[in-house]
C-alpha positions in Angstrom: 4.2 8.4 45.9 3.3 5.0 46.4 4.8 1.7 44.8 1.3 0.9 42.9 1.3 4.6 41.5 5.0 4.3 40.4 4.4 1.2 38.6 1.7 2.7 36.9 3.5 5.5 35.9 6.2 3.5 34.6 4.0 1.1 32.5 2.2 4.2 31.1 5.3 5.8 30.3 7.3 3.1 28.6 4.3 2.5 26.5 4.7 6.2 25.3 8.4 6.5 24.9 9.7 4.4 22.4 12.4 6.8 21.5 15.3 4.9 19.8 18.5 5.9 18.4 18.5 7.4 15.0 20.9 8.1 12.1 21.5 11.6 12.5 20.8 12.2 9.1 16.9 11.5 9.8 16.4 15.5 10.9 18.5 16.7 8.0 18.1 14.2 5.1 17.3 16.3 1.9 17.8 20.1 3.4 20.4 22.2 2.2 22.2 24.8 4.0 23.1 27.8 1.7 26.9 28.0 1.2 27.1 31.9 2.3 24.9 33.7 3.8 25.1 37.4 3.6 25.6 38.4 7.2 26.7 41.9 6.0 23.0 42.3 4.9 20.7 42.9 7.6 17.9 40.2 8.0 14.3 41.2 7.8 11.8 40.0 10.4 9.7 37.5 9.3 7.5 36.7 12.1 6.7 38.7 15.3 4.9 37.7 18.8 4.6 40.1 21.6 0.8 40.3 22.8 0.2 36.6 23.9 3.2 37.1 26.3 1.0 40.0 28.3 -2.0 38.2 28.8 -3.2 37.3 32.5 -2.3 38.8 35.9 1.3 39.6 34.7 1.2 41.9 31.7 5.6 42.4 32.9 5.8 38.9 31.6 9.2 38.4 29.8 10.6 35.7 27.7 14.0 33.9 29.1 15.2 31.9 26.0 14.1 30.2 22.8 15.2 27.1 21.1 14.3 25.7 17.6 13.5 22.1 17.4 16.1 19.7 15.6 13.9 19.2 12.5 13.2 22.8 12.4 9.5 22.5 12.3 9.0 24.5 15.3 10.6 26.7 18.3 10.0 26.8 21.8 10.0 29.8 24.2 10.5 29.9 27.9 9.2 32.9 29.7 8.8 34.6 33.3 5.0 33.2 33.8 6.4 29.5 34.2 4.9 28.7 30.7 6.4 27.2 27.8 5.1 28.0 24.2 5.6 26.2 20.8 5.2 28.2 17.8 5.0 25.8 14.2 6.7 27.4 11.5 4.3 27.9 8.6 5.1 26.0 5.5 8.5 24.9 7.2 10.1 28.2 6.0 9.7 27.4 2.4 7.2 30.1 1.2 8.3 32.6 -1.4 5.6 34.7 -0.5 6.7 36.0 3.2 6.5 39.8 3.8 8.6 41.6 6.5 6.7 41.7 9.7 7.1 45.0 11.8 7.5 45.1 15.2 5.0 47.8 15.3 2.2 46.0 14.7 -0.6 45.7 17.5 -1.1 41.9 16.8 1.2 38.9 16.9 1.9 36.7 13.7 -0.2 33.8 14.6 -0.8 32.3 18.1 1.1 30.0 19.8 0.2 26.0 18.9 0.8 24.3 22.2 1.2 26.4 25.7 2.5 24.1 28.7 2.3 25.7 32.3 4.9 24.7 34.9 4.2 25.1 38.6 7.5 27.1 39.4 10.2 28.9 37.4 11.8 27.1 34.4 15.7 26.5 35.5 16.2 24.7 31.7 14.5 22.8 28.8 16.0 20.9 26.3 14.4 18.9 22.8 14.9 15.2 22.4 17.8 15.4 19.7 16.1 13.1 17.2 12.5 14.8 17.4 10.6 14.7 14.1 7.2 16.1 13.5 6.5 13.3 11.2 7.0 10.6 14.1 4.8 11.9 16.8 6.4 9.6 19.5 9.8 11.4 19.2 8.0 14.9 19.3 8.9 15.7 23.1 11.0 18.1 25.4 12.4 18.0 28.7 11.9 20.8 31.6 13.3 21.2 34.9 11.9 23.5 37.2 12.3 24.8 41.1 11.1 22.2 43.7 10.2 19.8 40.9 11.3 16.8 39.0 12.5 16.8 35.3 9.2 16.6 33.2 9.2 15.1 29.5 6.3 16.8 27.5 4.5 15.7 24.4 5.2 18.3 22.2 1.9 17.3 20.2 -0.6 17.2 22.9 1.1 19.3 25.5 0.5 16.2 28.0 3.3 15.0 30.6 4.8 11.9 29.3 6.7 11.1 32.3 9.1 12.4 35.2 12.9 11.7 36.5 13.4 12.0 39.8 16.3 12.9 41.9 16.4 12.8 45.6 18.5 14.2 48.1 20.0 13.0 51.6 16.7 13.2 53.2 14.8 11.8 50.4 13.1 14.6 49.3 13.0 15.6 45.5 15.9 17.9 44.3 15.6 19.8 41.1 17.8 19.9 38.4 19.3 23.3 37.5 20.3 22.1 34.0 19.3 19.3 31.6 20.4 17.6 28.4 19.8 14.2 26.2 23.0 12.6 25.2 23.6 12.6 21.5 22.2 9.2 21.0 19.0 10.2 22.8 19.1 7.5 25.2 20.2 9.2 28.4 19.2 12.6 30.5 21.9 14.2 31.8 21.1 16.6 34.8 22.8 19.1 36.7 22.9 19.7 40.4 24.7 21.0 42.9 28.1 19.3 42.6 26.5 16.6 40.8 25.7 15.3 37.9 22.7 12.5 37.7 21.9 10.4 34.4 18.8 9.1 33.9 17.8 5.9 31.3 15.2 7.9 28.9 13.2 4.4 28.8 13.3 4.0 32.9 11.3 7.3 34.3 11.0 7.5 38.0 13.8 7.6 40.6 16.1 5.4 38.9 19.7 7.2 38.0 23.3 7.3 38.2 25.0 9.7 40.0 28.4 11.1 39.7 30.2 13.8 42.1 32.2 16.4 40.0 34.3 16.7 43.1 37.4 14.2 43.1 38.7 12.6 46.4 41.0 15.0 46.9 38.7 17.8 46.3 39.7 19.0 43.2 37.4 19.0 40.2 34.5 21.4 39.8 32.4 22.9 42.5 29.2 24.8 42.6 25.8 24.7 40.8 26.3 22.6 37.4 24.3 25.1 35.2 24.8 23.8 31.6 25.7 20.9 29.8 26.6 20.1 26.1 27.6 17.1 24.3 30.6 17.2 21.8 28.8 16.8 18.0 31.5 14.9 16.5 30.9 11.9 18.3 34.0 11.6 20.6 32.2 10.9 23.8 33.0 13.9 25.6 30.9 16.4 27.3 31.0 19.8 29.0 29.8 21.1 31.9 29.6 24.7 33.3 29.1 25.7 36.8 28.3 28.9 38.8 32.0 28.4 40.5 33.1 30.1 37.1 34.7 27.0 35.8 33.7 24.4 32.8 34.8 21.1 32.9 35.2 18.3 30.1 34.3 14.8 30.9 33.9 11.3 29.2 30.5 10.7 28.7 30.4 6.9 29.4 31.9 7.2 33.0 32.2 10.6 33.8 35.9 10.7 34.2 37.0 14.3 34.5 39.4 15.2 32.1 40.5 18.9 32.7 38.9 22.1 34.2 38.8 25.4 32.5 39.4 28.4 34.4 38.8 32.3 33.1 35.1 33.1 33.0 34.5 36.1 35.3 30.9 35.2 36.4 28.9 32.0 36.7 28.8 30.0 33.6 25.3 29.8 31.7 26.0 28.1 28.6 28.6 26.0 26.6 28.4 24.8 22.9 31.2 22.8 21.1 32.0 23.6 17.6 30.5 21.6 14.9 33.8 19.6 14.4 34.1 19.2 18.1 37.6 20.9 18.3 36.7 23.9 20.0 34.2 24.8 23.0 32.5 28.3 23.5 31.6 29.3 26.9 29.5 32.2 28.4 28.9 33.2 31.7 26.5 35.9 33.9 27.8 39.4 34.0 30.7 38.4 31.9 31.0 40.6 28.6 33.0 37.8 26.5 32.2 34.1 25.1 35.6 32.7 25.2 36.7 30.2 22.5 38.9 27.1 24.0 40.9 24.8 21.9 40.1 21.4 23.6 43.0 19.8 22.2 45.2 21.8 24.1 42.9 23.4 26.8 45.9 25.6 27.9 44.7 29.3 26.9 41.9 31.1 25.4 41.9 30.9 21.5 40.0 34.3 21.3 37.3 36.1 23.1 33.9 37.4 21.3 32.3 40.4 23.1 28.5 41.1 23.6 26.8 43.4 26.2 26.4 41.8 29.3 27.9 43.4 32.2 24.7 44.9 33.8 22.4 41.9 33.9 22.1 39.0 35.6 20.2 37.3 32.9 21.2 34.3 31.0 22.4 35.4 27.4 22.3 32.6 24.8 24.5 32.2 21.5 24.5 29.6 19.0 26.3 28.4 16.2 24.6 28.0 12.6 24.8 24.8 10.9 27.7 24.9 8.7 29.6 25.8 11.9 31.2 29.0 10.3 29.5 31.8 12.5 28.0 32.7 15.7 25.1 34.7 16.9 24.8 36.2 20.2 22.2 38.5 21.8 23.1 41.1 24.4 21.5 43.6 26.9 21.9 46.5 24.2 19.2 44.8 22.1 21.4 43.8 19.6 22.6 40.5 17.8 26.0 40.0 17.1 27.5 37.9 14.2 31.2 36.3 14.6 33.3 34.6 12.4 34.4 31.2 14.1 37.8 31.2 11.9 39.0 34.3 12.8 37.3 35.4 15.9 36.5 38.7 14.0 33.0 40.7 14.4 31.1 40.3 11.1 27.9 42.1 11.7 24.9 43.2 14.0 21.4 43.9 13.8 18.8 45.8 16.2 16.7 42.9 17.6 14.6 44.6 20.2 14.7 47.7 22.7 15.8 45.7 25.7 18.1 42.8 26.6 18.3 39.9 23.8 18.3 36.8 26.0 17.8 34.4 23.5 19.0 33.3 20.0 18.9 30.2 18.0 20.1 29.5 14.3 17.5 27.1 12.3 18.9 24.1 12.0 19.2 24.2 8.0 17.3 27.0 6.7 18.8 30.5 7.0 16.7 31.7 9.4 16.9 32.6 13.4 14.6 33.3 16.3 15.2 35.3 19.1 13.7 36.2 22.6 13.9 39.2 24.5 12.7 41.2 27.9 13.7 42.0 31.5 11.9 42.5 34.6 10.5 46.1 35.1 9.4 47.4 38.2 6.8 49.5 39.0 6.4 52.2 41.4 3.8 52.1 43.9 1.8 54.6 42.7 1.7 53.1 39.4 0.7 49.6 40.4 -2.9 50.0 38.6 -1.6 51.1 35.6 -0.5 49.1 32.8 3.3 49.1 31.5 2.4 50.0 28.0 5.2 48.2 26.5 5.8 48.5 23.0 5.8 45.8 20.4 9.6 45.7 20.4 10.0 45.0 24.1 9.7 41.2 25.8 9.0 39.8 22.7 9.9 37.3 20.2 10.8 37.1 16.2 11.7 35.1 13.4 14.6 36.4 11.4 15.3 35.7 7.6 18.9 36.1 6.3 20.1 37.0 2.6 22.2 34.4 0.9 23.4 33.5 -2.5 20.3 31.5 -4.1 22.8 29.5 -6.6 25.1 28.5 -3.9 24.3 25.4 -1.9 26.2 22.4 -0.2 24.5 19.2 1.7 24.7 19.2 5.3 
């Protein structure tokens, strides 16, 4: 790309990106989370989507992940057809007249409000942490795809806001495998092979700070950095997971390595801190256990949470609900399991789909969650001209509503 083209892009991007640090209460102001969700009562399916994922040349298109926006107004799905779809939550989930939706229905609950197509397979995506539907400037999300730079997309128009480009030793664009905004929303942290590169949100282009995950004595974290998470307690720490089966804790300001955690049986695909920042949860590919680490000690695993994932290479996501008391995770058995984080004990489980539940995300303040499911299916040569005839509970996304004590509530 020529210098004039880069300058034009930067000028356009700077005029569009005025993302500023905001109080954390912006997204949650006035919202309450029920004091006690009745996880022992099976949730009901509020909305269901499957038909629109099967249009086009790939009837076997399957979902790979789903994430709620920070303000809870919508959720974003990623699928095998290199496409991200944004679904808005009707009435922001406040309607009292919602009826349960059946997965047997031939029609989707409603169509995606926004469809964004990438050129290659999507490795990771994330929301801007202070995204608010009432402020269109903040309505953005970042994606990283194979052989492409990091893209920042406008969640209202679907237009590309700007790109963040990293280059290798021969000055060719290298793709990030993971991407995350820092808690202040001022930096984009991206994971590469043995490197973490940090971009300034306000300066798109090829300017970045580069940090090796290996120390001078070859100690540290090797392999592809496949997951990044920041401590929500504002302690200035972040965790990175690697396909080398390790998780590392760093200081955010200078990427100083604090310690490395070993124990997962496969490549780490997700890391997430507890709400108070004292514990870290890690999950890995083809590893049936989510591990809980006390980062104040970081000597041994506090407990392990089981999920069915031994026979799939897919990323299987988990999430912690807003009050920080429970964790939900999918699995290849089509179930979502809920665990009590204080005891590490299984609380309940419910059937979500007829195939792998690879995405699970709690709503940021309502007693709701969204799931994505699906896996690649292979047709026999003689069946090339025939449809797969997938059922409504295969390769699908759903929104679930939990029961809760109506009179009990506390401020987030």
